[in-house]
Backbone as CSV, one residue per row, in Angstrom:
resi,resn,N_x,N_y,N_z,CA_x,CA_y,CA_z,C_x,C_y,C_z
1,MET,64.468,115.782,30.185,64.137,116.975,30.957,62.951,117.728,30.354
2,ASN,62.414,117.217,29.222,61.330,117.955,28.564,60.125,118.130,29.474
3,ALA,59.859,117.109,30.317,58.682,117.174,31.191,58.780,118.317,32.187
4,LEU,60.001,118.831,32.399,60.174,119.898,33.376,59.995,121.270,32.757
5,ALA,59.834,121.323,31.450,59.473,122.552,30.732,60.503,123.672,30.896
6,PHE,61.735,123.319,31.284,62.827,124.281,31.359,62.409,125.580,32.056
7,PRO,62.062,125.535,33.331,61.684,126.764,34.034,62.867,127.704,34.155
8,LEU,62.573,128.987,34.365,63.636,129.971,34.565,64.436,129.605,35.806
9,ALA,65.759,129.725,35.715,66.635,129.384,36.836,67.737,130.429,36.925
10,PRO,67.491,131.541,37.625,68.503,132.594,37.736,69.669,132.139,38.607
11,PRO,70.794,132.847,38.567,71.931,132.504,39.424,71.514,132.425,40.890
12,GLY,72.027,131.402,41.573,71.701,131.221,42.980,70.494,130.347,43.238
13,VAL,69.788,129.921,42.180,68.641,129.020,42.317,68.980,127.724,41.591
14,TYR,68.778,126.591,42.257,69.150,125.297,41.709,68.368,125.000,40.434
15,ALA,69.088,124.823,39.342,68.453,124.518,38.059,68.139,123.031,37.980
16,PRO,67.018,122.631,37.369,66.683,121.213,37.237,67.810,120.430,36.579
17,GLN,68.173,119.303,37.211,69.231,118.447,36.702,68.760,116.999,36.726
18,ASP,69.710,116.054,36.670,69.339,114.638,36.592,68.503,114.203,37.785
19,ASP,68.823,114.702,38.984,68.046,114.302,40.146,66.606,114.802,40.048
20,THR,66.440,116.019,39.524,65.088,116.552,39.321,64.320,115.693,38.325
21,ALA,64.992,115.315,37.241,64.341,114.493,36.216,63.937,113.130,36.767
22,MET,64.789,112.536,37.614,64.438,111.251,38.209,63.205,111.377,39.097
23,LEU,63.160,112.427,39.902,62.014,112.617,40.778,60.756,112.922,39.964
24,ALA,60.911,113.636,38.860,59.772,113.891,37.978,59.235,112.591,37.395
25,GLY,60.146,111.682,37.033,59.711,110.381,36.531,58.974,109.579,37.581
26,ALA,59.464,109.630,38.818,58.776,108.928,39.903,57.404,109.536,40.166
27,LEU,57.321,110.854,40.115,56.033,111.538,40.279,55.041,111.087,39.212
28,ALA,55.503,110.962,37.986,54.607,110.569,36.891,54.023,109.174,37.091
29,GLN,54.708,108.330,37.854,54.238,106.965,38.085,53.248,106.850,39.245
30,GLU,53.108,107.916,40.020,52.234,107.850,41.190,50.767,108.017,40.809
31,ARG,49.916,107.169,41.366,48.476,107.344,41.251,48.021,108.244,42.394
32,LEU,47.434,109.349,42.036,47.037,110.333,43.047,45.520,110.422,43.135
33,PRO,44.986,110.582,44.348,43.530,110.726,44.478,43.065,112.049,43.897
34,PRO,41.759,112.173,43.580,41.243,113.455,43.089,41.530,114.569,44.091
35,ASN,41.937,115.726,43.566,42.240,116.892,44.405,43.319,116.595,45.451
36,ALA,44.275,115.774,45.071,45.348,115.410,45.995,46.097,116.658,46.460
37,GLU,46.534,116.632,47.718,47.372,117.688,48.284,48.829,117.239,48.164
38,VAL,49.627,118.063,47.494,51.027,117.730,47.224,51.913,118.807,47.832
39,LEU,53.024,118.385,48.442,54.018,119.304,48.967,55.337,119.072,48.242
40,ASP,55.918,120.143,47.730,57.257,120.102,47.147,58.176,120.888,48.074
41,VAL,59.005,120.193,48.831,59.843,120.845,49.838,61.244,121.053,49.261
42,GLY,61.735,122.297,49.343,62.975,122.661,48.670,62.727,122.799,47.184
43,THR,61.756,123.616,46.828,61.228,123.628,45.463,62.181,124.199,44.424
44,GLY,63.112,125.079,44.809,64.021,125.663,43.814,63.256,126.482,42.791
45,THR,63.367,126.114,41.532,62.664,126.820,40.457,61.165,126.528,40.443
46,GLY,60.733,125.519,41.209,59.334,125.104,41.166,59.035,124.069,40.102
47,ALA,60.063,123.491,39.487,59.845,122.566,38.369,58.944,121.396,38.749
48,LEU,59.214,120.762,39.879,58.410,119.610,40.286,57.025,120.034,40.747
49,ALA,56.937,121.160,41.430,55.629,121.672,41.845,54.738,121.927,40.638
50,LEU,55.328,122.478,39.583,54.544,122.752,38.385,54.093,121.462,37.718
51,GLN,54.959,120.457,37.703,54.547,119.187,37.102,53.394,118.572,37.878
52,ALA,53.458,118.662,39.200,52.348,118.146,40.010,51.070,118.939,39.757
53,ALA,51.187,120.254,39.641,50.015,121.097,39.409,49.363,120.782,38.071
54,ARG,50.163,120.401,37.098,49.593,120.054,35.778,48.698,118.821,35.841
55,ARG,48.809,118.055,36.912,47.965,116.877,37.085,46.673,117.208,37.830
56,GLY,46.440,118.476,38.088,45.207,118.881,38.734,45.250,118.768,40.243
57,THR,46.434,118.606,40.815,46.559,118.524,42.261,46.627,119.924,42.863
58,ARG,46.463,119.983,44.182,46.618,121.233,44.920,48.015,121.221,45.535
59,VAL,48.860,122.113,45.078,50.286,122.033,45.380,50.719,123.179,46.287
60,THR,51.473,122.821,47.303,52.188,123.780,48.135,53.674,123.537,47.941
61,ALA,54.434,124.607,47.757,55.883,124.495,47.584,56.571,125.363,48.630
62,VAL,57.703,124.875,49.143,58.433,125.568,50.206,59.909,125.645,49.832
63,ASP,60.537,126.770,50.140,61.992,126.865,50.004,62.528,127.848,51.039
64,VAL,63.741,127.586,51.523,64.367,128.448,52.511,64.967,129.696,51.875
65,SER,65.143,129.667,50.550,65.734,130.792,49.821,64.644,131.704,49.271
66,TRP,64.711,132.999,49.628,63.748,133.940,49.068,63.907,134.027,47.553
67,ARG,65.134,133.921,47.052,65.331,133.985,45.602,64.612,132.831,44.910
68,ALA,64.677,131.642,45.515,63.960,130.499,44.950,62.450,130.703,45.027
69,VAL,61.964,131.240,46.141,60.524,131.483,46.283,60.019,132.399,45.182
70,TRP,60.721,133.512,44.957,60.281,134.446,43.924,60.414,133.838,42.533
71,THR,61.448,133.018,42.317,61.609,132.348,41.022,60.472,131.370,40.775
72,ALA,60.140,130.575,41.779,59.048,129.608,41.626,57.717,130.310,41.384
73,ARG,57.493,131.433,42.068,56.248,132.178,41.844,56.186,132.712,40.419
74,LEU,57.309,133.197,39.919,57.332,133.692,38.544,57.097,132.556,37.564
75,ASN,57.744,131.417,37.777,57.561,130.283,36.864,56.121,129.769,36.886
76,ALA,55.486,129.781,38.055,54.085,129.363,38.126,53.190,130.327,37.354
77,ARG,53.472,131.615,37.492,52.682,132.606,36.763,52.867,132.446,35.259
78,LEU,54.113,132.267,34.822,54.374,132.107,33.393,53.707,130.857,32.834
79,ALA,53.612,129.812,33.672,52.987,128.565,33.233,51.470,128.591,33.354
80,GLY,50.922,129.631,33.983,49.482,129.718,34.174,48.953,128.690,35.148
81,LEU,49.755,128.332,36.158,49.374,127.308,37.120,49.294,127.906,38.525
82,THR,48.423,127.323,39.341,48.261,127.776,40.714,49.081,126.895,41.647
83,VAL,50.038,127.508,42.318,50.865,126.819,43.320,51.022,127.764,44.506
84,ARG,50.747,127.274,45.704,50.993,128.057,46.913,52.467,127.922,47.266
85,ILE,53.196,129.003,47.250,54.646,128.953,47.448,54.979,129.728,48.707
86,ARG,55.638,129.049,49.646,55.905,129.603,50.959,57.403,129.650,51.217
87,HIS,57.810,130.667,51.977,59.204,130.773,52.405,59.359,130.149,53.782
88,GLY,60.380,129.289,53.939,60.624,128.702,55.251,61.570,127.524,55.161
89,ASP,62.018,127.072,56.316,62.976,125.982,56.412,62.251,124.652,56.502
90,LEU,62.471,123.789,55.519,61.839,122.483,55.451,60.326,122.572,55.669
91,PHE,59.801,121.969,56.741,58.353,121.871,56.918,57.773,122.956,57.813
92,ALA,58.593,123.934,58.214,58.112,124.951,59.149,56.835,125.654,58.685
93,PRO,56.669,126.005,57.387,55.448,126.721,56.984,54.203,125.838,56.893
94,VAL,54.351,124.500,57.017,53.201,123.611,56.776,53.006,122.625,57.923
95,ARG,53.417,122.985,59.118,53.378,122.059,60.253,51.983,121.546,60.560
96,GLU,50.976,122.342,60.298,49.613,121.947,60.673,48.882,121.259,59.538
97,GLN,49.558,120.952,58.434,48.917,120.352,57.265,49.367,118.910,57.085
98,THR,48.597,118.168,56.298,48.992,116.827,55.879,48.820,116.727,54.373
99,PHE,49.515,115.739,53.770,49.599,115.673,52.314,49.461,114.230,51.824
100,ASP,48.965,114.128,50.579,48.908,112.824,49.908,50.255,112.451,49.298
101,LEU,51.057,113.466,48.966,52.362,113.224,48.356,53.320,114.331,48.767
102,ILE,54.516,113.946,49.185,55.591,114.897,49.468,56.756,114.590,48.545
103,LEU,57.239,115.608,47.855,58.393,115.507,46.967,59.570,116.216,47.619
104,ALA,60.755,115.604,47.568,61.921,116.221,48.192,63.178,115.933,47.385
105,ASN,63.833,116.987,46.956,65.163,116.906,46.344,66.077,117.799,47.176
106,PRO,66.482,117.309,48.366,67.201,118.160,49.315,68.679,118.271,48.969
107,PRO,69.390,119.206,49.573,70.852,119.188,49.487,71.369,117.856,50.042
108,TYR,72.342,117.239,49.346,72.821,115.928,49.811,74.300,115.679,49.524
109,VAL,75.027,116.647,49.013,76.427,116.422,48.665,77.303,116.579,49.913
110,PRO,78.091,115.563,50.284,79.029,115.733,51.396,79.989,116.882,51.127
111,ALA,80.266,117.648,52.176,81.058,118.865,52.016,82.122,118.954,53.092
112,PRO,83.350,119.317,52.718,84.421,119.429,53.718,84.330,120.681,54.575
113,ASP,83.587,121.673,54.141,83.495,122.927,54.877,82.867,122.691,56.240
114,ALA,83.503,123.187,57.273,83.027,122.943,58.637,81.949,123.922,59.083
115,ARG,81.596,124.900,58.252,80.558,125.846,58.661,79.250,125.115,58.917
116,PRO,78.486,125.504,59.947,77.251,124.789,60.263,76.204,124.885,59.155
117,ARG,76.190,125.991,58.425,75.225,126.140,57.340,75.921,126.743,56.129
118,PRO,75.743,126.151,54.952,76.317,126.749,53.749,75.618,128.054,53.406
119,ARG,76.218,128.816,52.532,75.674,130.107,52.143,75.486,130.168,50.631
120,GLY,74.628,131.109,50.196,74.431,131.352,48.768,73.939,130.121,48.040
121,GLY,74.399,129.979,46.793,73.954,128.859,45.966,74.316,127.511,46.542
122,ALA,75.372,127.450,47.371,75.797,126.171,47.960,74.725,125.563,48.855
123,ARG,73.777,126.374,49.322,72.688,125.813,50.130,71.878,124.794,49.350
124,SER,71.968,124.822,48.021,71.206,123.884,47.199,71.840,122.505,47.127
125,TRP,73.134,122.382,47.509,73.774,121.075,47.387,74.597,120.672,48.614
126,ASP,75.299,121.595,49.262,76.153,121.202,50.380,75.319,120.776,51.581
127,ALA,75.695,119.638,52.193,74.862,119.067,53.253,75.703,118.455,54.366
128,GLY,76.787,119.122,54.741,77.603,118.637,55.843,78.528,117.513,55.438
129,ARG,79.373,117.084,56.355,80.416,116.116,56.009,79.865,114.752,55.622
130,ASP,78.667,114.399,56.079,78.088,113.104,55.694,76.946,113.249,54.691
131,GLY,76.647,114.469,54.244,75.578,114.674,53.278,74.181,114.577,53.860
132,ARG,74.064,114.563,55.203,72.784,114.295,55.845,72.244,115.479,56.633
133,PHE,72.824,116.658,56.460,72.412,117.817,57.244,70.924,118.117,57.085
134,VAL,70.386,117.926,55.891,68.954,118.135,55.641,68.204,116.810,55.612
135,LEU,68.844,115.763,55.116,68.164,114.478,54.980,67.674,113.930,56.319
136,ASP,68.490,114.046,57.365,68.078,113.473,58.650,66.828,114.159,59.218
137,PRO,66.766,115.507,59.299,65.516,116.116,59.771,64.342,115.883,58.824
138,LEU,64.617,115.775,57.531,63.539,115.485,56.586,62.929,114.123,56.885
139,CYS,63.794,113.117,57.068,63.298,111.773,57.373,62.576,111.735,58.718
140,ARG,63.029,112.537,59.667,62.399,112.563,60.993,61.004,113.174,60.945
141,ASP,60.835,114.257,60.173,59.603,115.046,60.252,58.573,114.724,59.172
142,ALA,59.012,114.216,58.017,58.071,113.993,56.915,56.959,113.007,57.251
143,PRO,57.232,111.888,57.935,56.151,110.920,58.161,54.916,111.504,58.827
144,ALA,55.084,112.449,59.745,53.935,113.025,60.454,53.065,113.873,59.536
145,LEU,53.572,114.268,58.382,52.817,115.111,57.451,52.113,114.299,56.373
146,LEU,52.296,112.985,56.387,51.648,112.131,55.388,50.288,111.651,55.887
147,ARG,49.296,111.721,55.016,48.000,111.137,55.311,48.093,109.617,55.185
148,PRO,47.134,108.869,55.721,47.109,107.427,55.477,47.115,107.150,53.965
149,GLY,48.015,106.309,53.531,48.193,106.051,52.105,49.071,107.063,51.413
150,GLY,49.520,108.103,52.145,50.364,109.137,51.551,51.767,108.631,51.279
151,VAL,52.439,109.298,50.332,53.740,108.845,49.837,54.760,109.977,49.904
152,LEU,55.957,109.637,50.355,57.116,110.518,50.267,58.022,110.002,49.173
153,LEU,58.433,110.880,48.257,59.430,110.570,47.233,60.623,111.480,47.460
154,VAL,61.788,110.889,47.699,62.985,111.690,47.944,64.126,111.155,47.088
155,VAL,64.884,112.056,46.497,66.028,111.679,45.675,67.301,112.162,46.355
156,HIS,68.338,111.311,46.332,69.644,111.782,46.790,70.742,110.855,46.296
157,SER,71.977,111.232,46.581,73.136,110.492,46.119,73.403,109.285,47.004
158,ALA,73.983,108.245,46.399,74.437,107.103,47.186,75.561,107.499,48.129
159,LEU,76.213,108.641,47.883,77.267,109.118,48.774,76.737,109.525,50.138
160,SER,75.433,109.795,50.225,74.836,110.249,51.487,73.982,109.167,52.145
161,CYS,74.347,107.917,51.904,73.846,106.752,52.657,72.335,106.506,52.525
162,PRO,71.899,105.971,51.384,70.485,105.609,51.246,70.001,104.632,52.317
163,GLY,70.895,103.745,52.784,70.489,102.799,53.821,70.019,103.491,55.080
164,ARG,70.638,104.612,55.396,70.232,105.371,56.582,68.867,106.009,56.369
165,THR,68.605,106.497,55.157,67.283,107.044,54.838,66.213,105.966,54.970
166,LEU,66.488,104.795,54.392,65.528,103.696,54.474,65.259,103.312,55.924
167,ALA,66.320,103.228,56.734,66.147,102.829,58.129,65.331,103.853,58.914
168,HIS,65.612,105.143,58.701,64.857,106.190,59.398,63.373,106.098,59.062
169,LEU,63.070,105.967,57.783,61.669,105.989,57.352,60.943,104.714,57.773
170,ARG,61.618,103.584,57.685,60.998,102.342,58.160,60.770,102.389,59.660
171,GLY,61.679,103.039,60.379,61.508,103.180,61.817,60.291,104.006,62.191
172,SER,59.819,104.836,61.246,58.604,105.632,61.462,57.348,104.901,61.009
173,GLY,57.503,103.650,60.598,56.349,102.846,60.206,55.976,102.923,58.738
174,LEU,56.834,103.535,57.915,56.533,103.655,56.492,57.033,102.432,55.721
175,ARG,56.297,102.052,54.680,56.748,101.002,53.765,57.677,101.651,52.746
176,THR,58.917,101.236,52.724,59.955,102.005,52.062,60.785,101.137,51.132
177,THR,61.103,101.684,49.939,61.936,100.965,48.987,62.650,101.945,48.070
178,VAL,63.738,101.491,47.460,64.406,102.247,46.402,63.734,101.882,45.087
179,THR,63.165,102.863,44.410,62.424,102.589,43.174,63.215,102.900,41.911
180,LEU,64.208,103.778,41.992,65.004,104.139,40.825,66.461,104.292,41.229
181,ARG,67.346,103.850,40.349,68.780,104.080,40.498,69.325,104.537,39.156
182,ARG,70.252,105.479,39.192,70.864,105.944,37.941,72.291,106.403,38.221
183,ARG,73.202,105.991,37.380,74.592,106.433,37.493,74.821,107.557,36.489
184,ILE,75.391,108.658,36.969,75.603,109.835,36.126,77.047,110.304,36.257
185,ALA,77.505,111.043,35.264,78.838,111.628,35.327,78.908,112.641,36.456
186,PHE,80.088,112.797,37.053,80.250,113.803,38.094,79.902,115.184,37.564
187,GLY,79.138,115.922,38.360,78.873,117.320,38.041,80.005,118.198,38.545
188,PRO,79.879,119.514,38.360,80.956,120.435,38.740,81.344,120.354,40.205
189,VAL,80.363,120.188,41.099,80.671,120.164,42.530,81.495,118.929,42.880
190,LEU,81.066,117.757,42.445,81.811,116.544,42.766,83.188,116.539,42.114
191,ARG,83.288,117.100,40.927,84.604,117.132,40.272,85.615,117.920,41.097
192,THR,85.147,118.998,41.741,86.084,119.834,42.490,86.471,119.215,43.831
193,ARG,85.709,118.216,44.330,86.043,117.646,45.640,86.278,116.133,45.588
194,GLN,86.665,115.636,44.397,86.945,114.204,44.273,88.020,113.751,45.257
195,GLY,89.098,114.537,45.366,90.187,114.153,46.248,89.728,113.995,47.681
196,TRP,88.961,114.957,48.184,88.465,114.884,49.560,87.526,113.699,49.739
197,LEU,86.641,113.442,48.768,85.710,112.324,48.871,86.450,110.989,48.896
198,ARG,87.555,110.890,48.165,88.352,109.661,48.199,89.087,109.521,49.535
199,GLU,89.535,110.630,50.079,90.167,110.586,51.401,89.186,110.105,52.466
200,GLN,87.911,110.451,52.286,86.870,110.036,53.231,86.341,108.638,52.934
201,CYS,86.909,107.982,51.917,86.477,106.647,51.486,85.031,106.636,50.982
202,LEU,84.552,107.782,50.509,83.226,107.851,49.907,83.272,107.550,48.413
203,LEU,84.445,107.686,47.811,84.686,107.303,46.429,85.892,106.389,46.377
204,THR,85.837,105.402,45.474,87.015,104.579,45.240,87.949,105.288,44.276
205,ALA,89.168,104.804,44.173,90.150,105.432,43.296,89.706,105.401,41.836
206,ALA,88.968,104.360,41.461,88.575,104.213,40.052,87.201,104.797,39.747
207,GLN,86.466,105.191,40.757,85.078,105.621,40.548,85.024,106.976,39.870
208,ASP,84.266,107.052,38.766,84.146,108.319,38.042,82.704,108.686,37.739
209,ARG,81.768,107.988,38.398,80.355,108.296,38.228,79.667,108.264,39.584
210,GLU,78.579,109.013,39.684,77.805,109.096,40.911,76.497,108.340,40.729
211,GLU,76.092,107.605,41.755,74.791,106.936,41.714,73.761,107.778,42.448
212,LEU,72.628,108.008,41.782,71.482,108.672,42.405,70.384,107.641,42.642
213,VAL,69.621,107.828,43.714,68.523,106.921,44.018,67.266,107.723,44.316
214,VAL,66.125,107.154,43.977,64.831,107.678,44.412,64.251,106.684,45.412
215,ILE,63.914,107.178,46.584,63.319,106.361,47.637,61.849,106.715,47.769
216,ARG,61.016,105.674,47.802,59.571,105.844,47.963,59.164,105.288,49.322
217,ALA,58.468,106.077,50.104,58.008,105.663,51.423,56.521,105.943,51.545
218,GLU,55.743,104.935,51.887,54.272,105.056,51.955,53.793,104.803,53.376
219,ARG,52.911,105.681,53.839,52.289,105.471,55.144,51.127,104.504,54.988
220,PRO,51.082,103.421,55.744,49.959,102.466,55.632,48.619,103.137,55.928
221,ARG,47.602,102.631,55.276,46.251,103.160,55.510,45.720,102.646,56.844
């Protein structure tokens, strides 16, 4: 996690974790053109946006939470980096723009709560009963924002169906693959809903670790 420089993460803002670190590693492997335009959607603390900015790219970051927006702006100021940080839902603030790279660490944890939208800090992880409440619109809308040769990097749990993500993105004409996989111990959220996840057949009786994946999707030139 050293590459993420431990940005400030007040209560209610998603703190960088294993999924953030995986996406940061994938970002480090990308070859970016000079003055590349990068979008970090669902920026949280701004950790990934700041890492992209350190590479000399022009970064825009978006989050639906005002608390996250103000946190990311503060972290950018403390780091002495320039990042355009916008408030809005997914791609709403950047509809007229295109990017060389889009980074996404969306909410992806399946949730038993039937409410249409989670509230408070849960907005950072709860994503409906199949974990796809944000992933599906992200996969639908991201391809149109990629320039020729542009890349989408998205991280999520195997519990929220990576095959569906791959199929959506390939259906949009993107060259798509899983580039990273990592098994991690259950975090606090999964520990509290293990029973429900097993009832839904999303976890086996013996399973005690979660698999995370990073998916890379490139728009052909």
